[in-house]
ROTI-923031 format. One record per atom (N, C-alpha, C): x, y, z; residue in one letter. Coordinates in steps of 0.1 Angstrom, whole numbers, plus 5000, padded with zeros to 4 digits. Atoms other than C-alpha are relative to their C-alpha. Example, Ala and Ser with C-alpha at 12.3 -4.5 7.8 and 13.67 -1.06 7.14 Angstrom:
<recs>
500949885000a512349555078a500950125000a499149895000s513749895071s499250115008s
</recs>
This chain:
<recs>
500049895009m472960333277m498650054998m501349945000a470160583277a499550024985a500649995013v467860593247v499350144998v500649875002v467060943233v498949994989v501250005009i463660973217i499950134993i500149875007p463661243190p498650065001p501349924999s460961513193s499450014986s500749995013t458361503166t499550144997t500549865003s457361873170s501050105004s499049894998e459362193169e499750075013e500449934988h457362353198h499649895010h500350094989v457062193231v498650045007v501249954994g454362413245g498849984992g501350025008s450762373236s499750124991s500349905010e449262553208e499150115006e500949904994s446562723229s500850105009s499249914991w449162843254w500850104991w499349915009r451162993225r499150104994r500949905006e448163153208e499550105010e500449904990a447163313241a501150105002a498949914999t450563463244t500150104989t500049925011y450563583209y498950114999y501149904999g447163743214g500350115009g499749894990t448463933244t501050094993t499049925007i451464053223i499350094989i500749925010r449164163194r499250115006r500849904993m446864343218m500950125005m499149904995a449864523233a500650094988a499549935011r451264613199r499050104994r501049915005d447964753187d499850125009d500149894990l447764963219l501150104998l498849915002v451265093213v499850084987v500249925012e450365193177e499050105001e501149914999k447165363187k500350115010k499649904990s448765553216s500750124994s499349885005g449865913209g499450064988g500649955013r447665963178r499150135003r500749884997v445766233197v500950124998v499149895001v448866443196v500650014986v499350005013t450566343163t499449904991t500550105010t449766163131t500949894998t499050115002a452965953132a500149925013a499850094988p453465653156p501350045007p498849944993v455865783182v500949895007v499250114993h456965443196h500649914991h499450095010q458165283164q501450064996q498749955003t461665413167t501149905001t499050104999r463465093175r499549874993r500450135006p463464763156p499749905011p500350104991r461764493174r500049864994r499950145005r461764113171r498749964992r501150045008k459563973144k499749865003k500550144998y457563663150y499649944987y500350075012a456763403125a498750044994a501449975005e453163503123e500050144993e499949865004e454263863115e500850024987e499249995012i456563773086i499250044988i500849985012s453763773061s499450145000s500649874999h452564113074h501050115000h499049894999e455864303076e500350044986e499649945013g457064523048g501050115003g499149894999v459664773042v499350134998v500649865001r458465123048r501050104996r499149905005g460165373027g499650145005g500249864996e460465743035e499150064989e500949925008v457665963021v500450145000v499549855001a458666303008a498950095005a500849894995e457266613023e499350074989e500749935010k454566763002k499550145004k500449864997k454067133002k499150054989k500949945010q451167302985q499650145004q500449864998l450067662982l498550015002l501449984997s446767732999s499450124993s500749895007r444267972985r500450145006r499649874993s445268243011s501450044998s498649975003g448868232999g500949945010g499150074990r450268033029r500349864995r499650135003r452067713025r499749905011r500450104990s450667403044s500849884997s499250125002v452667083049v499249885003v500750134999d451066743043d501149905004d499050084995v453066513065v499549855001v500350144999t452866143059t501349925003t498750064997k456566073068k500049965015k499950044986p456965873100p501250055007p498949964992a459265953128a501249914997a498850085004p462865843120p500449915011p499650104991a464265543136a501350055008a498949964992g466765603164g499849975014g500250034986d467165603201d498750075005d501249944995a464265683223a500250145004a499749864996g465966003234g500350094989g499749915011s466566133199s498850094997s501049905003k464666443188k499349974987k500850035012d461866393163d499550144994d500349875007t461566693138t499249994988t500850025012d459666543109d498549985002d501450024998w456266513125w499450145005w500849884996i453666783131i498949965009i501050024990s451466793161s498750054995s501349955003s447766823156s499450085011s500549924989l447367003189l500950135001l499249884998p448567353198p501349985007p498650014995l452267383204l500350115010l499749894990p453967613230p500050134993p499949875007f454467883203f498850034992f501249995008f450967863191f499550144998f500549865001r450068233199r500950074990r499149935009d453168363181d499849954986d500250055014f452568133151f498750064994f501249945005l448968253148l500250154997l499849865003a450068623151a500850024988a499249995013m452768573124m499149974988m500950035011q450168403102q499050114997q500949895002s447668683107s500750124994s499349885005n450268953101n500449984985n499650035014s451368773069s498750024991s501349985007l447668763058l499750154998l500349865001v447269133066v500950074991v499049935009h450469233048h499649974985h500450035013d449369043017d498850074995d501249935003y445969193018y500350154997y499649865002s447469543022s500750034987s499349995013r449769492993r499149994988r500950015011q447069372970q499050125000q500849885000t444869662982t500750124995t499249895006r447669902974r500050004985r500150025015v447769762939v498750054994v501349965004v444069812936v499950155001v500049854998l444370172950l500850074989l499249945011a447170242925a499350004987a500850015013r444970122896r498950105000r501149904999l442070332909l500550144998l499449865001q444270642912q500450034985q499649995014r445670582877r498850024991r501249995007a442170542864a499450145002a500549864997i441070872881i500850104992i499149905008s444071052865s499649994985s500450015014y443070912831y498750064997y501449945002v439471012835v500150165001v499949854999n440571362847n500650064987n499449955013d442771402816d499050004989d501150015010e439871292794e499050115002e501049894997l437571542812l500650134996l499449885004c440071822806c499950024985c500049995015k440371742769k498650024995k501449985005l436571712765l499550145004l500449864996l436072042784l500550104990l499549915010k438372212759k499349994987k500850025012e436472062730e498650065002e501349944998k433272172746k500150164999k499949855001e434572532749e500250044985e499949975015a435572522712a498749984993a501350025006l432172382703l499150125004l500849884995e430472662724e500450124992e499649885007h432572922707h499549994985h500550025014t431672782672t498550025000t501449985000l428072772682l499650145002l500349864998a428173132694a500350074987a499749935013n429773232660n498849974990n501150035009v426973052642v498850085003v501149914996r424373242662r500250144996r499749875005k426173562654k499750014985k500250005015d426073472617d498550004997d501550005002i422273402620i499550145003i500449874997l421873742637l500450104988l499649915011t423873912609t499249974988t500950035011n421773732583n498750075002n501249934997k418673862600k500150154998k499849865001q420074212601q500250034985q499949975014s420974182564s498650014993s501349995005v417374102556v499250125004v500649874996t416174392577t500550124993t499449895007l418574632561l499550004985l500550005014r417474522526r498550034999r501449955000s413874592536s499850154999s500049855001f414774962536f500250054986f499849965014r415374962499r498750064994r501249955007p412875152477p499249894994p500950105006i409974972462i500549954987i499450045013s411574972428s501249915001s498850094998e414574792442e499849885008e500350114991k412774532462k499649874992k500250125008d412474282433d500949895005d499250114995s413573942444s501249974990s498850035009d417173872431d500749885006d499250124996k419873612435k500650035014k499549974987a421273792466a499049965011a501150034990d417873752484d500049855001d500050144999a417873382475a501249945008a498850054993l421373332488l499950035015l500249974985i420573512521i499049905006i500950094994v417573292526v500649865001v499350134999s419672982518s501050005011s499049994989e422373102541e499349985014e500750014987r419873132570r499549855002r500450144999a418472782563a501249915004a498850094997q421972622563q500650035014q499549964987l422972822594l499149945011l500950064990l419872702613l500249855001l499750155000k420572342603k501349985007k498750024993l424272382614l499850035015l500249974986k423072532647k499449885007k500650114994m420872242654m501049885002m499050105000k423672002646k501050025011k499149964990l426072182669l499449995014l500750024987e423472192697e499849865004e500150144997e422971822694e501449955005e498750044996d426771772697d500350065014d499849944987l426772012727l499249925011l500850094991a423971802744a500749875003a499350134999t425871482737t501350025009t498949984992t428971642752t499750025015t500549994986h427071742784h499849865006h500350134995q425871382787q501349925003q498750074998q429471252782q500750055012q499449944988l430771492808l499449955013l500750054988q428171372833q500449855002q499550144999a429171012825a501449995006a498650004995l432871082830l500050055015l500149964987g431971272862g499549895010g500550114992l429970982875l501049895002l498950104999v432770732867v501150055010v499049954991r435270962884r499650005015r500550014986q433070992915q500049865006q500050144996l432670622916l501449955003l498650044998l436470572913l500550065013l499549944988r437070822941r499449945012r500650074988d434570652964d500749875002d499350124999c436170322957c501550025006c498749984996a439670462962a500050055015a500049964986q438670632995q499649885009q500350124992e437170303007e501149915001e498950095000r440170102997r501250065008r498949944993n442470353013n499950005015n500350014986r440970293047r500949905007r499250104994v443269993053v501550024997v498649975005l446470153040l500750105009l499349904992d447470363070d501449975004d498750054995l450470153080l500949954988l499250055011i451870093045i500450124991i499649895008n453870323022n499150014988n500849975012h452070482992h500850024988h499249985012s454770452966s499349924989s500950065010m452370382937m500849974987m499350015013t454970412909t500649864998t499450135000g456870092917g498949895000g501150104999v453569902925v499449994986v500550005013l452170002891l500949944990l499050055010r455369912873r500049855001r500050144999d455369562888d498749944995d501350055004y451669522881y500049994984y500050005015d452169622844d500949904995d499150115005k455069382840k499349875001k500850124998e452869102854e498949994989e501050015010v450069192831v500549984986v499450025013n452369222801n500549864998n499650145001m453768882808m498849904998m501250085002r450268732810r499550024985r500549975014r449468902776r501049974990r499050035010s452668782759s499549894991s500450115010p452268562728p500349865006p499650134995l454068272746l498949955010l501050044990c451568272775c498749984994c501350025006s448668312752s499949864992s500050135006l449767992734l500049885009l499950114991t450567782764t498950005011t501049994990e447867902788e498750054994e501349965004k444167932784k499450095011k500549904990t442868252801t498649975003t501350024995e439768202821e499550135006e500549884994p437468482832p500250005015p499749984985q438468612866q498750025008q501249994991k435968552893k500350105011k499849894990v435568852916v499349965013v500550034987n435168792953n499750135007n500349864994p433369082971p500850035013p499249984988f435769023001f501450014997f498649995004e438969042982e500450154998e499749865003p440969372976p499450054988p500749965012l439569392941l498649945000l501450054998n435969362950n499250044988n500949985012t432969392927t499950144996t500249865003e432569762930e501250064993e498749955006c436269832922c500149954986c499850055013k436269602893k499050064990k501049935009e433069752878e500450144997e499549865002a434470102883a501250014990a498850005009i437770012866i499649964986i500550045013d435969832838d499250114992d500849895007m433770142831m500950114994m499149895004v436870362825v500250004985v499650015014l437970232791l498950034991l501149975009p434570222774p499550155000p500449864999t433670562787t501050104994t498949915006c436970722777c500149984985c500050025014d436770552743d498950084993d501149925006r433370712737r500350145001r499649864999s434771042749s501050034989s499049985011q437671012724q499350014987q500849995012d435270932696d499250134999d500849885000l433071222706l500950124997l499149895003r436071462706r500450004986r499750015014k437071342672k498950054991k501149955007n433571402659n499850155002n500149864998i433471742675i501050084992i499049935008r436671852659r499750004985r500450015014e435471732625e498850104997e501249925001h432071912630h500450155001h499649864999i433772232641i500750054987i499349975013k436072222610k499050024989k501049995011e433072162587e499250135002e500949884998a431072442604a500850134996a499349885004v433872702600v500250014985v499950005014a434372602564a498750044993a501349965006l430672632557l499750155003l500349854997q430372972575q500850094990q499249925009e433273112554e499549994986e500650015013a431772972522a498750084998a501249935001l428373112529l500250155000l499849864999n429673452539n500650054988n499449965012k431873472509k499050004988k501050005011s429073372485s499150125001s500949894999v426673622499v500750144997v499349885002n429273902500n500350024985n499649995014d430373832464d498750044992d501249975008n426773842451n499550145004n500449864997l425974162470l501050104994l499049925007k429174312456k499750014985k500450005014q428074212421q498850084998q501249925001k424674362428k500350155000k499649864999t426274692438t500750054987t499449965013l428374692406l498950024989l501149985010e425274632385e499250125003e500849884997t423474902404t500750134996t499249885005l426375152397l499950014985l500150005015a426275052360a498750064996a501449955003l422475112358l499950155004l500149864996k422775432377k500850094991k499249925010s425475562353s499250024987s500949995012q423175482324q498850095002q501149914997l420275652341l500450155000l499549865000q422375962347q500250054986q499849965014l423375972310l498650034994l501449985005t419675932301t499450135005t500649874994s418676212325s500650124993s499349885007g421276442309g499450024986g500649995014e419876362274e498650065001e501349954998l416376432286l500050155003l499949854996r417376762302r500450084988r499649935012k419176862270k498950014990k501249995010m416176772248m498950095005m501049914994k413876952272k500350154997k499649865003h415877272269h499950044985h500249985015y415977232231y498650034996y501449985003c412277192229c499450135006c500549884994q411777482253q500450124991q499649895008r413777712230r499150004987r500950005011l411777592200l498650055003l501349964996y408577642219y500050165001y500049854999d409578002227d500150064986d499949945013d410578062191d498649994992d501350015006m407277922178m499050095006m500949914994d405378122203d500250144995d499749875005t407078432191t499550014985t500450005014t406478342155t498450014999t501549995000h402778282163h499550145003h500449864997g402578622178g500250094988g499849925012f404078772148f499049984989f501050045010a401678582126a498650065003a501349944996l398678712145l500050154998l500049855001g399879072144g499750065013g500449934988p399079342169p498649975004p501350024995v396079312191v499150114996v500849885003y394779662184y500250034985y499949975015s393979732147s500650134997s499449875003g395080082150g501550005000g498650025000d398579952155d500549944987d499550065012l398679792121l500650114991l499349915010e400979952095e499349984987e500650015013a399880012060a500449884992a499550115007r401979732046r499549875006r500550124994e400379482070e498549984998e501550015003r396779552060r499849924988r500450075012l394979332036l499450084989l500549905010d393379632019d500950114998d499049905003r396479822013r499850054986r500349935013p396480051983p500349914988p499550085011v398379801961v498949894997v501050115002v395779521967v498750064995v501249955005r392879751962r500050034985r499849985014i394179861929i499949884992i499950135007y394879501919y498649944999y501350064999q391379391929q498950074992q501049935007r389579631906r499549924988r500450095011h389479361879h499449885007h500750124995v387279051883v501049885000v499150124999g388978731895g501450025005g498749974995t391878891912t500149995015t499950024985q391378761948q501449945004q498750054995l394678701967l499849905012l500250104989p395078391990p500850045013p499249964988e396978592016e499349985013e500850024987s394278582043s499949855003s500250144997t393678212038t501349935005t498750054996e397378122040e500450045014e499749954986l397778342070l499349935011l500850084990t394978162088t500649865001t499450145000k396477822078k501350005008k498749994993g399877922091g499950025014g500249984986t398578042123t499549885007t500550124994i396677722129i501149905001i498950094999l399777522121l501050035011l499249964989l401777722145l499449975014l500750044988q399177672172q500149855003q499850154998n399277292167n501449975003n498650044997a403077282167a500350055014a499749954986i403177492199i499349905010i500650094991k400677262215k500749865001k499250134999n402576942205n501350025007n498749984993m405877102216m499850015015m500349994986n404277182249n499849865006n500250134995n403176822253n501349925001n498750065000d406676702244d500850055012d499249944989i408176932270i499449945013i500650064988d405676792296d500549865002d499550145000r406576432287r501449995004r498650014997l410276502288l500250045015l499949964986h409876672322h499649885009h500450114992a407876382336a500949884999a499050115001t410276122322t501250035007t498849964992r413176312336r499849985015r500250014985l411576322370l500049855004l500050144997r410975942368r501449945000r498650045000v414575892358v500750045012v499349954988e415776102386e499549925013e500550094989d413575902410d500749865000d499350135002n415075582396n501550015004n498649974996i418575732401i500150005015i500049994985r417675812437r499849865006r500250134995d416375462442d501249914999d498850085002k419475312427k501150045010k499049954990r421675532450r499749945014r500450054987i419675422480i500349855001i499750155000g419875052470g501449975000g498550024999y423575082464y500550035014y499549974986n424075242498n499649895010n500550114991v421974972515v500849874998v499250125002d423874682498d501450025004d498649974995s427174852505s500150005015s500050014986s426274892541s499949865005s500150154996i425274522543i501449944998i498650055002i428674432528i501050045010i499149954990h430574652552h499649935013h500550064987l428474512581l500549855001l499650145000r429174152571r501549985001r498550015000r432874212565r500550045014r499649964987r433174392598r499849905011r500350104990r431574112617r500549864996r499650135005a433273832598a500949935011a499150064990d435873782627d499249965012d500950044989h432973742652h500650065013h499449944988r434873962677r499150125004r501049894996w431774162688w499049935009w501050054991p429274112716p498749994993p501350025007i425973972705i498950105005i501049904996d424074222726d500150134992d499849895008q425674502707q499549984985q500650035014g424674332674g498550005000g501450005000k421074302685k499450155000k500549864999q420874682689q499550054986q500349955013l420674732651l498549964997l501350055002i417474522650i499050085008i500949924991c415974722679c499850144994c500149865006d416775052661d499149994988d
</recs>
């Protein structure tokens, strides 16, 4: 009976022999794993399960599937990060979950499609920028038209103020034609001087507004030209895309409104947008668009100020014109009242002069009678001082009659009275002449003030050429 000796070891072969074989296997395995990585990132030969050795048990593990990660690149394209290995299966099965790192057969078409997508995205974004530029141009044009209308109204008001200044100067010139007695400074003169000062101040204020309006128009024109240049430059890449700007702006406004909604403002923190000079909204376009709102806001404030200043100027002109006209009218009424009193006084002087003239004539006749005839031979017997009755009476002593003395005294009294009456007549005549001169001056002053009132009322509507108004000063 044979004796079986049990083996004390599990392996019969030597350890070195076995290690040499395992080393060859490991080298082959590493070579298999490294092969094909030039083409793909996934090992292409790990599609079949292979026998695991005892030494590999500690190194093996279960490899799970890794999900495909997709992320949006900065240019808007989606790139695929593949860490998923090729699926297990037969050697002849197709592998669709790996991506080659070398150009594939459709590489040219893929690059063309990728470039076309980039061009289309750029064109669409540029179209949005162009639509915003065109809307900004339209907004600036509307503001320019409104500001031009306000400028025309301001120039019209300034022209009316200049006409009022000319009328004021003509009023002063016309009042200089008054007689000397009527040239005393009065309230009307003070109001005319005050009117001129306020009109000159108003003119300077409106001229400053007009200069500011010119500067604002230049600023708006500069912004519009900058927007047009940017729009023309952006439009160079939009030859092959439709120009339907309404829908583009509608979508853009919806997106902006969604970003500005209260919910987004609470959940998201808005960061300042960084401008890339090579993007559709480059630095020049953004600066041009950002200049629109501040410039138009300043223009709106300026238009509001212009309207207020025009309203104040018109009210001030009407108040000044009414004040001066009312005072001139009051002056004419006062002149008429004084003229009437002077005419009554002149009538009384004329009446008194005629009365004194009659008395003078009567006293002159009486004086002639008192003197008697010039030739003594013409004296009658009853007129003689030595008439028979007197001679008979004077035969006694102390019977002298005072007839000659009284006759001499009466003659002297008549001469003095005639002289005084003559002086009174001369004074009455001189006074009446002075009163008549005063009446004439009052009439001239009244006519001058009335002509000024008519001139100012006729020119109150400012519907007259300023060259025609200057002709009065030249005359």
